[in-house]
LOGU-607382 format. One record per residue (C-alpha): x, y, z; residue in three letters. Coordinates in steps of 0.05 Angstrom, whole numbers, plus 5000, padded with zeros to 4 digits. Layout:
<nukes>
NUKE east north   up res
NUKE    X     Y    Z ALA
...
</nukes>
This chain:
<nukes>
NUKE east north   up res
NUKE 0944  8186 1474 MET
NUKE 0947  8217 1405 THR
NUKE 0905  8200 1344 ASP
NUKE 0965  8162 1317 ALA
NUKE 0952  8109 1370 SER
NUKE 0891  8086 1330 LYS
NUKE 0938  8056 1279 ASP
NUKE 0985  8027 1330 LYS
NUKE 0991  7951 1325 ALA
NUKE 0983  7916 1392 PRO
NUKE 1042  7882 1423 ILE
NUKE 1044  7808 1405 GLU
NUKE 1018  7766 1464 ALA
NUKE 0981  7701 1474 PRO
NUKE 0911  7710 1447 SER
NUKE 0850  7710 1493 ASN
NUKE 0780  7738 1487 PHE
NUKE 0795  7800 1529 VAL
NUKE 0854  7819 1485 ARG
NUKE 0812  7806 1423 THR
NUKE 0757  7854 1447 ILE
NUKE 0806  7909 1465 VAL
NUKE 0846  7900 1401 ASN
NUKE 0782  7906 1360 ASP
NUKE 0762  7969 1399 ASP
NUKE 0829  8001 1386 VAL
NUKE 0827  7985 1311 ARG
NUKE 0755  8011 1305 SER
NUKE 0772  8076 1342 GLY
NUKE 0724  8063 1399 LYS
NUKE 0739  8108 1459 HIS
NUKE 0780  8149 1411 GLY
NUKE 0831  8092 1407 GLY
NUKE 0847  8101 1481 ARG
NUKE 0858  8043 1529 VAL
NUKE 0851  8060 1602 VAL
NUKE 0845  8004 1653 THR
NUKE 0845  8001 1728 ARG
NUKE 0854  7956 1788 PHE
NUKE 0802  7976 1841 PRO
NUKE 0815  7940 1908 PRO
NUKE 0775  7952 1971 GLU
NUKE 0824  7968 2028 PRO
NUKE 0793  7918 2076 ASN
NUKE 0849  7867 2075 GLY
NUKE 0911  7847 2037 TYR
NUKE 0914  7824 1965 LEU
NUKE 0918  7750 1949 HIS
NUKE 0942  7710 1889 ILE
NUKE 0874  7718 1855 GLY
NUKE 0883  7793 1854 HIS
NUKE 0950  7783 1820 ALA
NUKE 0915  7756 1758 LYS
NUKE 0869  7817 1756 ALA
NUKE 0929  7864 1763 ILE
NUKE 0968  7828 1708 CYS
NUKE 0909  7829 1660 ILE
NUKE 0891  7902 1671 ASN
NUKE 0962  7928 1672 TYR
NUKE 0983  7883 1615 GLY
NUKE 0926  7904 1569 ILE
NUKE 0943  7978 1582 ALA
NUKE 1017  7966 1568 GLN
NUKE 1004  7928 1504 GLU
NUKE 0969  7989 1474 HIS
NUKE 1011  8044 1504 GLY
NUKE 0951  8061 1548 GLY
NUKE 0942  8082 1620 THR
NUKE 0934  8041 1683 PHE
NUKE 0900  8067 1746 HIS
NUKE 0904  8042 1818 LEU
NUKE 0840  8063 1853 ARG
NUKE 0817  8046 1923 PHE
NUKE 0742  8034 1926 ASP
NUKE 0739  8056 1999 ASP
NUKE 0664  8059 2012 THR
NUKE 0660  8016 2075 ASN
NUKE 0694  8052 2134 PRO
NUKE 0675  7995 2182 GLU
NUKE 0728  7948 2153 LYS
NUKE 0778  7993 2118 GLU
NUKE 0844  8016 2146 GLU
NUKE 0904  8057 2124 THR
NUKE 0950  7997 2135 ARG
NUKE 0912  7959 2082 TYR
NUKE 0920  8017 2033 VAL
NUKE 0995  8018 2047 GLU
NUKE 1000  7942 2040 GLY
NUKE 0962  7941 1974 ILE
NUKE 1005  7997 1945 ILE
NUKE 1067  7957 1964 ARG
NUKE 1040  7893 1934 ASP
NUKE 1018  7923 1868 VAL
NUKE 1084  7959 1861 LYS
NUKE 1122  7895 1879 TRP
NUKE 1084  7856 1826 LEU
NUKE 1111  7906 1774 GLY
NUKE 1050  7948 1757 ALA
NUKE 1064  8022 1749 ASP
NUKE 1006  8071 1756 TRP
NUKE 1050  8133 1753 GLY
NUKE 1009  8192 1778 GLU
NUKE 0943  8154 1770 ASN
NUKE 0930  8136 1843 LEU
NUKE 0857  8150 1862 PHE
NUKE 0807  8139 1918 TYR
NUKE 0732  8133 1911 ALA
NUKE 0727  8175 1974 SER
NUKE 0753  8233 1934 ASP
NUKE 0689  8228 1893 TYR
NUKE 0640  8226 1952 PHE
NUKE 0611  8295 1939 GLU
NUKE 0602  8281 1865 ARG
NUKE 0571  8214 1879 LEU
NUKE 0523  8247 1928 ARG
NUKE 0504  8297 1874 ASP
NUKE 0490  8241 1825 TRP
NUKE 0446  8207 1877 ALA
NUKE 0407  8272 1884 VAL
NUKE 0400  8274 1808 ASP
NUKE 0369  8204 1809 LEU
NUKE 0320  8226 1863 ILE
NUKE 0299  8288 1824 ARG
NUKE 0289  8244 1762 ALA
NUKE 0244  8198 1802 GLY
NUKE 0294  8141 1795 LYS
NUKE 0314  8135 1869 ALA
NUKE 0276  8137 1935 TYR
NUKE 0289  8134 2009 VAL
NUKE 0265  8068 2038 ASP
NUKE 0250  8060 2112 SER
NUKE 0242  7985 2114 LEU
NUKE 0288  7947 2161 THR
NUKE 0344  7905 2132 ALA
NUKE 0304  7841 2145 ASP
NUKE 0243  7871 2112 GLU
NUKE 0283  7892 2051 ILE
NUKE 0308  7820 2044 ARG
NUKE 0237  7794 2050 GLU
NUKE 0210  7843 1999 TYR
NUKE 0267  7827 1951 ARG
NUKE 0241  7758 1934 GLY
NUKE 0282  7699 1912 THR
NUKE 0313  7670 1849 PHE
NUKE 0246  7637 1833 THR
NUKE 0198  7689 1862 GLU
NUKE 0194  7762 1842 PRO
NUKE 0202  7817 1894 GLY
NUKE 0149  7866 1914 LYS
NUKE 0151  7941 1918 ASN
NUKE 0167  7975 1984 SER
NUKE 0110  8015 2014 PRO
NUKE 0158  8075 2012 HIS
NUKE 0173  8068 1938 ARG
NUKE 0123  8121 1916 ASP
NUKE 0147  8176 1963 ARG
NUKE 0147  8243 1928 SER
NUKE 0211  8273 1901 VAL
NUKE 0209  8329 1953 ASP
NUKE 0201  8280 2010 GLU
NUKE 0258  8237 1985 ASN
NUKE 0303  8298 1977 LEU
NUKE 0287  8320 2047 ASP
NUKE 0299  8251 2078 LEU
NUKE 0364  8241 2040 PHE
NUKE 0389  8310 2062 ALA
NUKE 0373  8292 2134 ARG
NUKE 0407  8225 2126 MET
NUKE 0469  8263 2104 GLU
NUKE 0462  8311 2162 ALA
NUKE 0465  8253 2212 GLY
NUKE 0394  8261 2239 GLU
NUKE 0377  8187 2235 PHE
NUKE 0405  8124 2268 ASP
NUKE 0441  8072 2227 GLU
NUKE 0391  8026 2192 GLY
NUKE 0333  8076 2196 ALA
NUKE 0335  8091 2121 HIS
NUKE 0371  8072 2057 VAL
NUKE 0370  8105 1989 LEU
NUKE 0351  8056 1935 ARG
NUKE 0349  8059 1859 ALA
NUKE 0279  8052 1829 LYS
NUKE 0288  7999 1776 ILE
NUKE 0246  7935 1775 ASP
NUKE 0227  7891 1834 MET
NUKE 0205  7836 1787 THR
NUKE 0271  7832 1748 SER
NUKE 0299  7762 1741 PRO
NUKE 0367  7793 1760 ASN
NUKE 0364  7805 1835 LEU
NUKE 0416  7860 1829 ASN
NUKE 0365  7901 1791 MET
NUKE 0311  7897 1845 ARG
NUKE 0318  7967 1871 ASP
NUKE 0389  7961 1897 PRO
NUKE 0414  8004 1954 ALA
NUKE 0454  8066 1935 LEU
NUKE 0469  8096 2004 TYR
NUKE 0465  8073 2076 ARG
NUKE 0476  8108 2141 ILE
NUKE 0543  8094 2175 ARG
NUKE 0566  8137 2233 LYS
NUKE 0637  8112 2230 ILE
NUKE 0701  8150 2219 GLU
NUKE 0730  8140 2150 HIS
NUKE 0805  8127 2145 HIS
NUKE 0813  8186 2096 ARG
NUKE 0750  8228 2101 ALA
NUKE 0747  8228 2177 GLY
NUKE 0678  8243 2205 ASN
NUKE 0655  8286 2146 ARG
NUKE 0602  8236 2124 TRP
NUKE 0544  8200 2158 SER
NUKE 0524  8166 2094 ILE
NUKE 0567  8123 2049 TYR
NUKE 0554  8100 1977 PRO
NUKE 0547  8026 1961 MET
NUKE 0601  7991 1920 TYR
NUKE 0555  7977 1860 ASP
NUKE 0537  8051 1856 PHE
NUKE 0608  8077 1867 THR
NUKE 0646  8031 1821 HIS
NUKE 0617  8048 1752 PRO
NUKE 0614  8122 1766 LEU
NUKE 0686  8123 1791 SER
NUKE 0705  8088 1726 ASP
NUKE 0668  8142 1687 ALA
NUKE 0701  8199 1726 ILE
NUKE 0770  8171 1710 GLU
NUKE 0756  8158 1637 GLY
NUKE 0765  8083 1642 ILE
NUKE 0753  8050 1575 THR
NUKE 0753  7976 1594 HIS
NUKE 0730  7954 1663 SER
NUKE 0763  7885 1667 LEU
NUKE 0738  7845 1726 CYS
NUKE 0727  7773 1749 SER
NUKE 0666  7731 1732 LEU
NUKE 0627  7742 1796 GLU
NUKE 0611  7813 1772 PHE
NUKE 0577  7787 1709 GLU
NUKE 0507  7792 1741 ASP
NUKE 0524  7862 1764 HIS
NUKE 0539  7887 1693 ARG
NUKE 0466  7907 1678 PRO
NUKE 0467  7950 1741 LEU
NUKE 0536  7978 1722 TYR
NUKE 0507  8000 1655 ASP
NUKE 0442  8025 1685 TRP
NUKE 0477  8077 1728 PHE
NUKE 0519  8101 1669 LEU
NUKE 0459  8105 1623 GLU
NUKE 0415  8142 1673 ASN
NUKE 0464  8195 1696 LEU
NUKE 0501  8250 1659 ASP
NUKE 0570  8219 1649 VAL
NUKE 0619  8235 1594 SER
NUKE 0648  8165 1590 CYS
NUKE 0615  8097 1587 HIS
NUKE 0667  8043 1603 PRO
NUKE 0656  7972 1578 GLN
NUKE 0655  7919 1632 GLN
NUKE 0687  7853 1611 ILE
NUKE 0688  7793 1658 GLU
NUKE 0739  7736 1660 PHE
NUKE 0746  7674 1702 ALA
NUKE 0774  7685 1771 ARG
NUKE 0837  7650 1794 LEU
NUKE 0823  7595 1843 LYS
NUKE 0878  7547 1865 LEU
NUKE 0878  7480 1899 THR
NUKE 0892  7478 1974 TYR
NUKE 0877  7553 1980 MET
NUKE 0821  7598 2004 ILE
NUKE 0813  7662 1965 ASP
NUKE 0760  7698 2006 SER
NUKE 0786  7760 2042 LYS
NUKE 0732  7751 2094 ARG
NUKE 0756  7681 2111 LYS
NUKE 0829  7701 2108 LEU
NUKE 0813  7756 2157 ARG
NUKE 0782  7704 2203 GLN
NUKE 0846  7663 2202 LEU
NUKE 0885  7725 2222 VAL
NUKE 0838  7750 2276 GLU
NUKE 0830  7681 2307 GLU
NUKE 0906  7671 2310 GLY
NUKE 0905  7610 2265 ARG
NUKE 0961  7642 2224 VAL
NUKE 1014  7694 2243 ASP
NUKE 0984  7753 2207 GLY
NUKE 0966  7771 2135 TRP
NUKE 1039  7760 2115 ASP
NUKE 1044  7690 2144 ASP
NUKE 1083  7652 2090 PRO
NUKE 1028  7599 2089 ARG
NUKE 0976  7651 2068 MET
NUKE 0957  7660 1994 PRO
NUKE 0966  7735 2002 THR
NUKE 1018  7770 1960 LEU
NUKE 1051  7793 2025 ALA
NUKE 1054  7721 2049 GLY
NUKE 1079  7694 1983 LEU
NUKE 1133  7748 1980 ARG
NUKE 1156  7732 2051 ARG
NUKE 1157  7658 2034 ARG
NUKE 1204  7671 1975 GLY
NUKE 1159  7679 1914 TYR
NUKE 1182  7729 1862 THR
NUKE 1139  7776 1821 PRO
NUKE 1169  7745 1758 GLU
NUKE 1145  7676 1779 ALA
NUKE 1075  7701 1795 ILE
NUKE 1070  7739 1729 ARG
NUKE 1094  7677 1692 ASP
NUKE 1042  7635 1728 PHE
NUKE 0986  7684 1710 CYS
NUKE 1007  7682 1637 GLU
NUKE 1008  7606 1638 ARG
NUKE 0939  7603 1668 VAL
NUKE 0912  7648 1614 GLY
NUKE 0846  7685 1610 VAL
NUKE 0783  7642 1605 ALA
NUKE 0708  7654 1607 LYS
NUKE 0693  7596 1655 LYS
NUKE 0717  7587 1726 ASN
NUKE 0761  7527 1740 SER
NUKE 0807  7500 1794 LEU
NUKE 0882  7508 1780 VAL
NUKE 0932  7460 1810 ASP
NUKE 0977  7498 1859 VAL
NUKE 1034  7455 1832 ALA
NUKE 1031  7499 1770 MET
NUKE 1047  7560 1812 LEU
NUKE 1103  7523 1846 GLU
NUKE 1131  7503 1778 HIS
NUKE 1135  7576 1757 SER
NUKE 1173  7593 1821 LEU
NUKE 1223  7535 1812 ARG
NUKE 1234  7556 1740 ASP
NUKE 1250  7627 1761 ASP
NUKE 1292  7611 1823 LEU
NUKE 1331  7557 1786 ASN
NUKE 1359  7613 1742 ARG
NUKE 1370  7666 1795 ARG
NUKE 1381  7634 1864 ALA
NUKE 1454  7623 1884 PRO
NUKE 1469  7553 1911 ARG
NUKE 1490  7541 1982 SER
NUKE 1500  7484 2031 LEU
NUKE 1455  7477 2091 ALA
NUKE 1443  7419 2139 VAL
NUKE 1374  7421 2169 LEU
NUKE 1376  7359 2214 LYS
NUKE 1449  7350 2232 PRO
NUKE 1490  7288 2246 LEU
NUKE 1564  7297 2262 LYS
NUKE 1615  7264 2217 MET
NUKE 1688  7258 2238 VAL
NUKE 1741  7244 2185 LEU
NUKE 1788  7203 2228 VAL
NUKE 1846  7205 2179 ASN
NUKE 1841  7279 2165 TYR
NUKE 1894  7321 2202 PRO
NUKE 1863  7350 2265 GLU
NUKE 1887  7421 2258 ASP
NUKE 1883  7425 2183 HIS
NUKE 1833  7468 2144 GLU
NUKE 1825  7481 2071 GLU
NUKE 1778  7515 2022 GLU
NUKE 1741  7480 1967 LEU
NUKE 1715  7514 1905 GLU
NUKE 1640  7510 1891 ALA
NUKE 1598  7537 1834 ILE
NUKE 1548  7589 1855 ASN
NUKE 1496  7575 1801 ASN
NUKE 1506  7525 1744 PRO
NUKE 1450  7561 1706 GLU
NUKE 1488  7627 1707 ASP
NUKE 1562  7628 1690 GLU
NUKE 1568  7700 1711 SER
NUKE 1551  7681 1783 ALA
NUKE 1622  7653 1789 GLY
NUKE 1647  7609 1845 THR
NUKE 1657  7612 1921 ARG
NUKE 1704  7579 1971 LEU
NUKE 1676  7531 2023 LEU
NUKE 1716  7519 2087 PRO
NUKE 1730  7445 2100 PHE
NUKE 1756  7412 2163 SER
NUKE 1760  7346 2201 ARG
NUKE 1690  7351 2233 GLU
NUKE 1629  7361 2189 LEU
NUKE 1553  7361 2195 TYR
NUKE 1513  7320 2146 ILE
NUKE 1439  7308 2142 GLU
NUKE 1415  7254 2190 ARG
NUKE 1373  7224 2133 ASP
NUKE 1437  7215 2092 ASP
NUKE 1461  7158 2138 PHE
NUKE 1429  7091 2152 ARG
NUKE 1461  7040 2197 GLU
NUKE 1419  6986 2165 ASP
NUKE 1405  7014 2096 PRO
NUKE 1347  6991 2052 PRO
NUKE 1360  6962 1983 ARG
NUKE 1383  7012 1931 LYS
NUKE 1403  7062 1985 TYR
NUKE 1461  7101 1954 PHE
NUKE 1477  7147 2012 ARG
NUKE 1522  7134 2071 LEU
NUKE 1522  7069 2111 ALA
NUKE 1575  7027 2147 PRO
NUKE 1627  7006 2096 GLY
NUKE 1596  7048 2041 LYS
NUKE 1630  7104 2002 GLU
NUKE 1597  7170 1981 VAL
NUKE 1618  7236 1951 ARG
NUKE 1617  7299 1992 LEU
NUKE 1590  7355 1948 ARG
NUKE 1650  7395 1921 TRP
NUKE 1694  7354 1968 GLY
NUKE 1723  7284 1975 TYR
NUKE 1701  7212 1973 LEU
NUKE 1689  7186 2043 VAL
NUKE 1676  7117 2072 THR
NUKE 1640  7102 2138 CYS
NUKE 1683  7060 2185 VAL
NUKE 1650  7067 2253 ASP
NUKE 1587  7091 2289 VAL
NUKE 1580  7124 2357 VAL
NUKE 1514  7116 2396 LYS
NUKE 1485  7145 2459 ASP
NUKE 1457  7105 2517 ASP
NUKE 1390  7100 2482 ALA
NUKE 1423  7067 2422 GLY
NUKE 1414  7127 2376 GLU
NUKE 1470  7144 2327 VAL
NUKE 1500  7211 2349 VAL
NUKE 1565  7210 2308 GLU
NUKE 1595  7173 2251 ILE
NUKE 1669  7162 2236 HIS
NUKE 1694  7161 2164 CYS
NUKE 1758  7160 2125 THR
NUKE 1769  7207 2067 TYR
NUKE 1810  7195 2004 ASP
NUKE 1857  7255 1996 PRO
NUKE 1866  7238 1923 GLU
NUKE 1793  7253 1908 THR
NUKE 1790  7328 1920 ARG
NUKE 1733  7356 1879 GLY
NUKE 1695  7290 1885 GLY
NUKE 1729  7251 1829 ASN
NUKE 1770  7187 1838 ALA
NUKE 1835  7184 1797 PRO
NUKE 1826  7109 1790 ASP
NUKE 1759  7119 1757 GLY
NUKE 1717  7083 1809 ARG
NUKE 1644  7101 1807 LYS
NUKE 1606  7127 1868 VAL
NUKE 1531  7135 1862 LYS
NUKE 1515  7176 1924 GLY
NUKE 1530  7250 1934 THR
NUKE 1512  7284 2000 ILE
NUKE 1519  7356 2025 HIS
NUKE 1554  7380 2088 TRP
NUKE 1581  7439 2126 VAL
NUKE 1644  7447 2168 SER
NUKE 1627  7444 2243 VAL
NUKE 1680  7495 2259 LYS
NUKE 1656  7546 2208 HIS
NUKE 1581  7533 2203 ALA
NUKE 1530  7584 2226 VAL
NUKE 1469  7564 2265 ARG
NUKE 1403  7582 2231 ALA
NUKE 1329  7574 2241 THR
NUKE 1292  7542 2183 VAL
NUKE 1217  7541 2173 ARG
NUKE 1190  7486 2130 LEU
NUKE 1122  7506 2103 TYR
NUKE 1070  7460 2074 ASP
NUKE 1001  7476 2046 ARG
NUKE 0956  7513 2095 LEU
NUKE 0897  7467 2079 PHE
NUKE 0898  7391 2077 ALA
NUKE 0843  7385 2024 LEU
NUKE 0849  7402 1951 GLU
NUKE 0783  7440 1955 SER
NUKE 0780  7465 2027 PRO
NUKE 0721  7513 2019 ASP
NUKE 0655  7494 2050 GLY
NUKE 0613  7504 2113 PRO
NUKE 0666  7474 2158 GLU
NUKE 0726  7501 2120 TRP
NUKE 0768  7516 2181 LYS
NUKE 0766  7441 2199 ASP
NUKE 0807  7430 2135 ASN
NUKE 0868  7468 2160 LEU
NUKE 0932  7427 2155 ASN
NUKE 0960  7414 2226 PRO
NUKE 1028  7401 2195 ASP
NUKE 1032  7465 2153 SER
NUKE 1093  7490 2191 LEU
NUKE 1154  7456 2221 GLU
NUKE 1206  7500 2255 VAL
NUKE 1278  7474 2258 LEU
NUKE 1323  7512 2305 THR
NUKE 1386  7468 2303 ASP
NUKE 1404  7479 2230 CYS
NUKE 1474  7495 2204 TRP
NUKE 1491  7533 2141 VAL
NUKE 1555  7552 2106 GLU
NUKE 1586  7616 2134 PRO
NUKE 1568  7661 2076 ALA
NUKE 1495  7654 2095 LEU
NUKE 1507  7690 2161 ALA
NUKE 1506  7754 2119 GLU
NUKE 1444  7735 2079 ALA
NUKE 1403  7798 2069 GLU
NUKE 1330  7794 2091 PRO
NUKE 1289  7775 2030 GLY
NUKE 1348  7744 1993 SER
NUKE 1335  7679 1956 LEU
NUKE 1376  7615 1958 TRP
NUKE 1377  7543 1935 GLN
NUKE 1398  7497 1991 PHE
NUKE 1428  7441 1950 GLU
NUKE 1388  7377 1950 ARG
NUKE 1336  7409 1996 THR
NUKE 1297  7465 1963 GLY
NUKE 1291  7540 1951 TYR
NUKE 1292  7585 2012 PHE
NUKE 1284  7659 2028 ALA
NUKE 1317  7696 2086 ALA
NUKE 1256  7719 2124 ASP
NUKE 1244  7793 2111 GLU
NUKE 1216  7803 2182 VAL
NUKE 1255  7758 2230 ASP
NUKE 1321  7746 2195 SER
NUKE 1380  7789 2215 ALA
NUKE 1454  7790 2197 LEU
NUKE 1489  7737 2239 GLY
NUKE 1423  7706 2260 HIS
NUKE 1391  7681 2195 PRO
NUKE 1320  7654 2191 VAL
NUKE 1301  7619 2126 PHE
NUKE 1232  7602 2098 ASN
NUKE 1226  7545 2050 ARG
NUKE 1193  7574 1988 ALA
NUKE 1186  7509 1950 VAL
NUKE 1219  7440 1948 SER
NUKE 1262  7418 1890 LEU
NUKE 1213  7366 1865 ARG
NUKE 1169  7392 1809 ASP
NUKE 1107  7348 1806 SER
NUKE 1070  7395 1758 TRP
NUKE 1126  7393 1706 ALA
NUKE 1123  7317 1710 LYS
NUKE 1048  7318 1701 MET
NUKE 1054  7366 1643 GLU
NUKE 1105  7320 1610 LYS
NUKE 1060  7259 1622 ALA
NUKE 1001  7297 1593 GLY
NUKE 1040  7313 1529 LYS
NUKE 1060  7240 1524 ALA
NUKE 0988  7220 1529 ASN
NUKE 0968  7271 1476 GLU
NUKE 1020  7242 1429 SER
NUKE 0990  7173 1439 VAL
NUKE 0921  7199 1424 LEU
</nukes>
């Protein structure tokens, strides 16, 4: 970035405290007017919706100032990290729309430099090798109300610490025999400052470094120094790192670094009916309670994408949520609203019958077929129209017929007339039942003068139902997803007991209009009167479509928002 960037006005965007801080820094020339942000995931699982907010904030702030955005993997824990997680995270961040260009980094690339900095702290008398056990370290650490006490190994000489640390690196000791700790203050009210661990012994193969190392740096040590190496100006992270900020600054102030990034914390994104802990999400996967990290019920970006969520909808949602200083619980209906709003504009309409009941038009010529014109998307004139095959035998939704209808039931019943979407007006004249007394077929007459659904005589028909032609329809599998958890706030000691047993219903006898036989995996559709669906990107194939319901048509959040505004006007 050139000096001219100092005078560059930021792009207009909804104000929040993070933007205000960065805007002020740019105007004052802090960091030379540069803005460099980063998203630093640990490759020990897949990203979830909470990470999307962090990505949008970091990438958005960089974009607003013509700055630079980095994607860095803080891969310091070989026990839980895998290459597949790296690949999945890269795919998710790219899918969400963030562009890091050539700025893809790994903390493991800095291991030698980090080791040298650890040696510098030892030589300065600011780090020591501790030989307490993990349980003893916890005991010596103290509590929130009681100060900690110094380890008996805290006063080892510099030479002894250098020797022990070198032998730790050489692999002479078993795991847990020693740790390298910073020498700060065991009486600090901030537990993170009570001589935190810098290095531990781990004799595990690293997914990138192989077996080169027997010691690995801790996250709190690695993170600020990696930021400094990369010239990050603003380290934007969620609120749980607020208590870690003094430690973040301590490392930067006590080591020879050329850049001192500013850590700024914002409220994390927590939604109703969701768990946002990667550790718990991993448990669901490993225990087989879901079908992998990309199960469409999961709050992972991979799961949301497979379900039918779009990056545009997620970015819109993150913008609507905003950036706050205090954690809060966001209604998942707000996320669903953003998806409906996006898919309503982009998703082509189609006819699909999920729970079929056969309808026979008894006065329609047996061998006759025709094509009816249907609008592909009323929100997009450029989407044009399509032709739907129509014949004597149709499938309709079972719920669209009642032999003994309740009051104000405007769909099909004996003697009642309804409109077939894009088709004709039909009247039920007979019912066929099986031996158990269940309706298996209905007979109707159609009015040939009402093609397109309008009656020349002007008679009004309140009910409109959808259908597909039996002869032309394509069988499909449809998965109806509900929320993974039954409780609004499912977290807690017995959180797995809160799983929703009805979170998935698989329908294998569904029928869709013939064009959907060629639905590309990942393509998005609105099944009229039913909801928005995605052709499954894993299981769907041409000629054998599998559709996941992304979201229903009903928008409860929009209704709540409207009601809220009405209440505000009253007040």
